matplotlib code that plots the C-alpha trace (Angstrom):
import matplotlib.pyplot as plt

x = [46.8, 43.8, 41.7, 44.3, 44.4, 41.8, 43.7, 47.0, 45.3, 44.3, 47.9, 49.0, 46.5, 48.3, 51.7, 50.5, 49.3, 52.7, 54.5, 52.0, 52.7, 56.4, 55.8, 53.1, 55.5, 58.1, 55.5, 55.8, 52.1, 52.1, 53.6, 51.4, 48.4, 49.7, 50.1, 46.8, 45.0, 46.9, 45.8, 42.1, 42.4, 43.5, 40.8, 38.2, 39.4, 40.0, 36.2, 35.4, 37.9, 36.6, 33.0, 34.1, 35.9, 33.3, 35.9, 34.5, 35.5, 35.4, 39.2, 39.0, 36.5, 38.7, 41.9, 40.2, 39.4, 42.8, 44.4, 42.0, 42.9, 46.4, 45.7, 42.4, 42.8, 46.4, 47.4, 44.6, 45.3, 49.0, 48.1, 45.6, 48.1, 50.7, 48.2, 47.2, 50.9, 51.6, 48.6, 49.6, 53.2, 54.7, 57.3, 56.3, 55.3, 58.2, 58.4, 62.2, 62.6, 60.9, 57.9, 59.3, 58.4, 55.7, 53.3, 50.1, 48.0, 48.9, 46.9, 43.7, 44.4, 44.7, 41.1, 40.3, 42.3, 40.4, 37.0, 38.1, 39.0, 35.6, 33.9, 35.8, 35.2, 31.5, 31.3, 32.5, 29.7, 26.9, 24.6, 22.9, 26.0, 26.1, 24.5, 24.9, 27.1, 26.0, 28.3, 31.0, 33.4, 37.0, 38.4, 36.1, 36.9, 40.7, 40.4, 38.7, 41.3, 44.3, 42.9, 43.2, 47.0, 47.4, 45.7, 47.9, 51.0, 49.9, 49.8, 46.6, 44.7, 46.3, 42.8, 42.0, 45.4, 45.0, 41.7, 43.2, 45.9, 43.2, 43.7, 40.2, 38.7, 40.9, 39.7, 36.1, 36.9, 38.4, 35.3, 33.0, 35.1, 34.9, 31.1, 30.5, 32.5, 30.0, 26.9, 23.6, 23.3, 22.8, 25.1, 25.2, 28.1, 30.0, 29.9, 28.6, 26.9, 26.0, 26.7, 23.2, 22.2, 18.8, 19.9, 23.0, 21.5, 22.7, 26.2, 26.6, 25.2, 27.8, 30.7, 29.6, 29.4, 32.7, 34.3, 32.8, 34.1, 37.6, 37.7, 36.4, 38.0, 41.0, 42.5, 39.7, 37.3, 38.3, 36.4, 33.5, 33.2, 32.9, 30.2, 28.4, 28.5, 26.9, 24.3, 23.3, 22.9, 20.7, 18.5, 18.2, 17.3, 14.6, 13.1, 13.1, 11.3]
y = [-67.2, -69.4, -66.3, -64.7, -67.8, -66.4, -63.1, -65.1, -66.9, -63.6, -62.3, -65.4, -64.4, -61.0, -62.7, -64.9, -61.8, -60.1, -63.1, -63.3, -59.6, -60.3, -63.2, -61.3, -58.3, -60.8, -62.4, -65.7, -66.4, -70.0, -69.0, -65.9, -68.1, -70.6, -68.0, -66.3, -69.7, -70.2, -66.8, -67.5, -70.7, -68.8, -66.3, -69.0, -70.7, -67.5, -66.8, -70.5, -70.7, -67.4, -68.7, -72.1, -70.5, -67.8, -65.0, -62.8, -59.2, -55.9, -56.0, -59.4, -57.9, -54.9, -57.1, -59.5, -56.8, -55.2, -58.6, -59.2, -55.8, -57.2, -60.8, -60.1, -56.5, -55.6, -58.9, -59.2, -55.5, -56.3, -59.5, -57.7, -54.9, -57.5, -59.1, -55.8, -54.9, -58.3, -58.1, -54.7, -55.9, -53.7, -54.4, -56.1, -53.9, -51.6, -48.1, -47.8, -45.9, -42.7, -41.2, -41.7, -45.3, -45.2, -48.2, -46.1, -49.1, -50.8, -48.2, -49.7, -53.0, -51.3, -50.2, -53.7, -52.8, -49.6, -51.4, -54.1, -51.5, -49.8, -53.1, -54.2, -50.8, -51.0, -54.6, -53.5, -51.0, -52.7, -54.5, -56.3, -58.4, -60.4, -63.6, -63.1, -61.0, -58.1, -58.0, -60.5, -61.2, -60.2, -63.7, -65.0, -62.1, -62.7, -66.4, -65.5, -62.9, -65.1, -68.1, -66.3, -65.9, -69.3, -70.9, -69.0, -70.8, -74.3, -75.4, -77.5, -74.2, -72.5, -71.7, -69.7, -68.2, -66.8, -65.1, -63.6, -61.8, -59.3, -56.2, -54.9, -58.2, -57.7, -54.1, -55.5, -58.1, -55.4, -53.2, -56.1, -57.2, -53.7, -53.7, -57.1, -56.3, -53.6, -54.6, -54.7, -58.5, -60.8, -63.8, -66.6, -66.9, -70.1, -70.1, -73.2, -72.7, -76.4, -79.2, -80.5, -81.0, -79.4, -76.0, -76.0, -77.5, -74.6, -74.6, -78.4, -78.2, -75.6, -77.6, -80.8, -78.9, -77.3, -80.7, -82.0, -79.0, -79.4, -83.1, -82.4, -79.0, -78.9, -75.4, -74.1, -74.9, -71.9, -69.2, -71.6, -72.2, -68.4, -68.2, -71.2, -69.4, -66.3, -68.5, -70.4, -67.2, -65.6, -68.8, -68.9, -65.2, -65.7, -68.6, -66.7, -63.8]
z = [35.6, 34.5, 34.1, 31.8, 29.5, 27.0, 26.7, 26.2, 23.3, 21.9, 22.1, 20.3, 17.5, 17.4, 17.2, 14.4, 12.5, 12.9, 11.5, 8.6, 7.8, 7.5, 5.1, 3.1, 2.5, 1.3, -1.0, 0.7, 0.6, 1.8, 5.2, 5.5, 5.0, 7.6, 10.3, 9.5, 9.9, 13.1, 14.3, 13.4, 15.3, 18.4, 17.8, 17.8, 21.0, 23.1, 23.1, 23.7, 26.6, 28.1, 28.0, 29.4, 32.3, 32.7, 32.5, 29.7, 30.1, 28.3, 28.2, 26.3, 23.9, 23.0, 22.9, 20.5, 18.0, 18.2, 17.5, 14.6, 13.2, 12.5, 11.5, 9.6, 8.7, 7.8, 6.3, 3.7, 2.7, 2.1, 0.2, -2.1, -2.7, -3.8, -6.1, -7.7, -8.3, -9.8, -12.1, -13.4, -14.0, -11.3, -8.7, -5.4, -2.5, -1.6, -0.2, -0.3, -3.5, -2.5, -4.3, -7.8, -7.8, -5.1, -5.5, -5.7, -6.9, -3.6, -1.7, -3.2, -1.6, 1.8, 1.5, 2.8, 5.9, 6.3, 5.9, 8.3, 10.9, 10.6, 10.9, 14.0, 15.7, 14.9, 16.1, 19.6, 20.1, 18.2, 20.6, 17.7, 17.0, 20.3, 18.9, 15.1, 12.8, 10.7, 7.7, 6.8, 9.8, 9.2, 9.5, 6.9, 4.5, 5.2, 4.3, 1.1, 0.1, 1.0, -0.9, -4.2, -4.4, -2.8, -5.8, -8.1, -6.7, -7.7, -11.3, -10.9, -10.5, -13.6, -15.0, -11.9, -11.8, -15.3, -14.3, -11.2, -13.2, -14.4, -12.3, -12.9, -11.5, -8.4, -8.1, -8.2, -5.6, -3.4, -3.6, -2.9, 0.0, 1.6, 1.0, 2.5, 5.6, 6.5, 4.7, 6.7, 6.2, 9.2, 9.2, 11.8, 14.2, 14.5, 18.3, 20.2, 23.5, 23.4, 21.0, 20.4, 16.8, 17.0, 18.3, 16.0, 12.9, 10.7, 12.0, 11.6, 8.1, 7.3, 8.8, 6.9, 3.6, 4.2, 4.8, 1.6, -0.4, 1.0, 0.1, -3.5, -4.3, -1.9, -2.0, -4.3, -1.5, 0.6, -1.4, -2.0, 1.8, 2.3, -0.4, 1.2, 4.5, 3.0, 1.1, 4.2, 6.3, 3.7, 3.4, 7.2, 7.3, 4.6, 6.6, 9.8, 8.2]

ax = plt.figure().add_subplot(projection="3d")
ax.plot(x, y, z, "-o")
ax.set_aspect("equal")
plt.show()
């Protein structure tokens, strides 16, 4: 039972993703974000527990990607589809009216799901991604996508909300998201084999900056944290070269 614990945490990630899908389809973005963040938390700890118990397995690796496909693949695709339909003044996501009112624009949002699927499949067979990532990890991409409609809900971010009502900007974000998921850019992994500062200087710097951004910007910190992650990775790569 102890050896199965990491896989159980992975399945909890999958369950969280399923619940997030239900809320995303019903346009209840706050609850969708809540369950996605819970799923990402389970995703982080399943690998940590597996390493701690020394029970890493090929089954766990495959299971992890399958769960991520739901939580960090399907959910952001649905959310972006909803945003595109809202920006174009169309009805929320629905496939119940046949092809006459088929939400064709929503299909563009699901390209994020397709790009996520390709990235996760490639990750499983790429031996170069054992220590670091190549391309933006799906959980990071998901947090970025879900932070956009979350800011639209609160009046204090009305200036951002207005910008995000532009469907062409959302199309551009979708294209960039798909590209970054599979770009040949090396990014550091937030995995701790030890907790010493010297060997984890980059990771601790990222965590401290993220905390500062959250305190200052609150919800608006989420997309900035992802951009900070990309910037620190590129700076680190430049120094290593």
